[in-house]
C-alpha positions as CSV (number, residue, x, y, z in Angstrom):
1,X,9.4,38.3,32.0
2,X,8.2,34.7,32.5
3,X,4.7,35.6,31.2
4,X,6.3,37.0,28.0
5,X,8.3,33.8,27.6
6,X,5.3,31.6,28.2
7,X,3.2,33.6,25.7
8,X,6.0,33.3,23.0
9,X,6.3,29.6,23.7
10,X,2.6,29.0,23.3
11,X,2.5,31.2,20.1
12,X,5.3,29.0,18.7
13,X,3.3,25.9,19.5
14,X,0.0,27.3,18.0
15,X,1.7,28.7,14.9
16,X,3.6,25.4,14.6
17,X,0.4,23.4,14.6
18,X,-1.0,25.8,11.9
19,X,2.3,25.3,10.0
20,X,1.7,21.6,9.9
21,X,-1.2,22.4,7.5
22,X,0.0,25.5,5.8
23,X,2.9,25.0,3.5
24,X,4.6,28.3,4.1
25,X,5.2,27.8,7.9
26,X,7.7,25.3,9.4
27,X,5.3,23.4,11.7
28,X,7.3,21.0,13.9
29,X,10.5,23.1,14.0
30,X,8.6,26.1,15.2
31,X,6.7,24.1,17.9
32,X,10.1,22.6,19.0
33,X,11.4,26.1,19.3
34,X,8.7,26.8,21.8
35,X,9.9,23.8,23.8
36,X,13.5,25.0,23.5
37,X,12.6,28.4,24.8
38,X,10.9,26.8,27.9
39,X,13.9,24.6,28.5
40,X,16.3,27.5,28.6
41,X,13.9,29.7,30.5
42,X,13.5,27.0,33.2
43,X,9.9,26.0,32.7
44,X,8.6,23.5,35.2
45,X,5.7,21.1,35.4
46,X,3.0,21.1,38.1
47,X,5.3,19.3,40.5
48,X,8.1,21.9,40.1
49,X,10.3,19.6,38.1
50,X,12.2,21.3,35.2
51,X,12.0,19.9,31.7
52,X,14.7,17.3,31.2
53,X,17.2,17.4,28.4
54,X,15.9,13.9,27.4
55,X,12.4,15.3,26.7
56,X,13.9,18.2,24.6
57,X,16.2,15.8,22.6
58,X,13.5,13.2,22.0
59,X,11.2,15.9,20.7
60,X,14.1,17.2,18.5
61,X,14.5,13.7,17.1
62,X,10.7,13.5,16.5
63,X,10.9,16.9,14.7
64,X,13.7,15.8,12.4
65,X,12.1,12.5,11.7
66,X,8.6,14.0,11.0
67,X,10.2,16.7,8.7
68,X,11.9,14.0,6.7
69,X,8.8,11.8,6.5
70,X,6.8,14.7,5.3
71,X,9.0,14.9,2.2
72,X,9.4,11.1,1.6
73,X,5.9,9.8,2.1
74,X,4.2,11.9,-0.6
75,X,6.9,11.2,-3.1
76,X,6.8,7.5,-2.3
77,X,3.1,7.2,-2.6
78,X,3.0,9.2,-5.8
79,X,5.5,7.0,-7.4
80,X,3.9,3.8,-6.0
81,X,0.6,4.8,-7.7
82,X,2.3,5.4,-11.0
83,X,2.7,9.2,-10.7
84,X,5.6,11.2,-12.0
85,X,7.4,14.3,-10.7
86,X,4.7,16.3,-12.4
87,X,2.1,14.9,-10.0
88,X,4.3,15.9,-7.1
89,X,4.8,19.4,-8.4
90,X,1.2,19.8,-9.3
91,X,0.1,18.7,-5.8
92,X,2.3,21.3,-4.3
93,X,1.2,24.1,-6.6
94,X,-2.5,23.1,-6.0
95,X,-1.9,23.0,-2.3
96,X,-0.5,26.5,-2.3
97,X,-3.1,28.0,-4.6
98,X,-5.9,26.2,-2.7
99,X,-4.7,27.6,0.6
100,X,-5.5,31.1,-0.7
101,X,-8.8,30.3,-2.3
102,X,-10.9,28.4,0.3
103,X,-8.6,27.2,3.1
104,X,-8.4,24.4,4.4
105,X,-10.8,22.7,1.9
106,X,-9.1,24.4,-1.0
107,X,-5.7,23.0,0.0
108,X,-7.1,19.4,-0.2
109,X,-9.0,19.9,-3.4
110,X,-6.1,21.9,-4.9
111,X,-3.5,19.3,-4.1
112,X,-5.6,16.6,-5.7
113,X,-6.5,18.7,-8.8
114,X,-3.0,19.9,-9.2
115,X,-1.6,16.4,-9.3
116,X,-4.3,15.2,-11.6
117,X,-4.0,18.1,-14.1
118,X,-0.3,18.0,-14.3
119,X,-0.3,14.2,-15.0
120,X,-2.8,14.7,-17.8
121,X,-1.1,17.8,-19.3
122,X,2.6,17.2,-18.9
123,X,3.0,13.5,-18.4
124,X,0.3,12.7,-21.1
125,X,-1.4,10.1,-18.9
126,X,-4.9,8.9,-19.4
127,X,-7.5,10.2,-17.0
128,X,-7.6,6.9,-15.2
129,X,-3.8,6.8,-14.6
130,X,-3.8,10.5,-13.7
131,X,-6.5,9.9,-11.2
132,X,-4.6,7.0,-9.6
133,X,-1.4,9.2,-9.4
134,X,-3.4,12.1,-7.9
135,X,-4.9,9.8,-5.3
136,X,-1.5,8.6,-4.3
137,X,-0.2,12.2,-4.1
138,X,-3.2,13.2,-2.1
139,X,-2.9,10.3,0.3
140,X,0.8,11.2,0.8
141,X,-0.1,14.8,1.6
142,X,-2.7,13.7,4.1
143,X,-0.4,11.2,5.8
144,X,2.5,13.7,6.0
145,X,0.2,16.5,7.3
146,X,-1.4,14.1,9.8
147,X,2.0,13.0,11.2
148,X,3.1,16.6,11.5
149,X,-0.1,17.6,13.3
150,X,0.2,14.7,15.8
151,X,3.9,15.6,16.5
152,X,3.1,19.3,17.0
153,X,0.2,18.5,19.3
154,X,2.4,16.3,21.5
155,X,5.0,19.0,21.7
156,X,2.2,21.6,22.5
157,X,1.2,19.3,25.3
158,X,4.7,19.5,26.8
159,X,4.7,23.3,26.3
160,X,1.5,23.6,28.3
161,X,2.8,21.1,31.0
162,X,6.2,23.0,31.4
163,X,4.8,26.5,31.1
164,X,4.4,27.2,34.8
């Protein structure tokens, strides 16, 4: 049974890391679920010490914070660079469409192009202003994704440490 729990916890961690990049999967919450599973299963580190409640709760705080930051940073940077809600929506649509075309490069290009085209078409911005807004939206996406990946990798480290 403990092998099955360990495999499920690792799968949660790996899928959570992938979910940090792919928009359809909840990255950090899924990775934290792997930690939670090990906590209740009684996973121990190499010295035989069980995972502490403090580790679990700190990682829960990180998960919540990273999830909030992932929504706030792209919006803030889009608005800071003169973008509108259309740039935000276009970046999201481009990200989703790009993930099906040529992942992961398509996600990056799609996010940028989506924001750019929506600013030109719906917000009636000049190409220079639309480019600036698309750059802000793109930078926000990269920062949000990067923060989620780091958080998931740290949690994956704890999954591996407390697996046996």
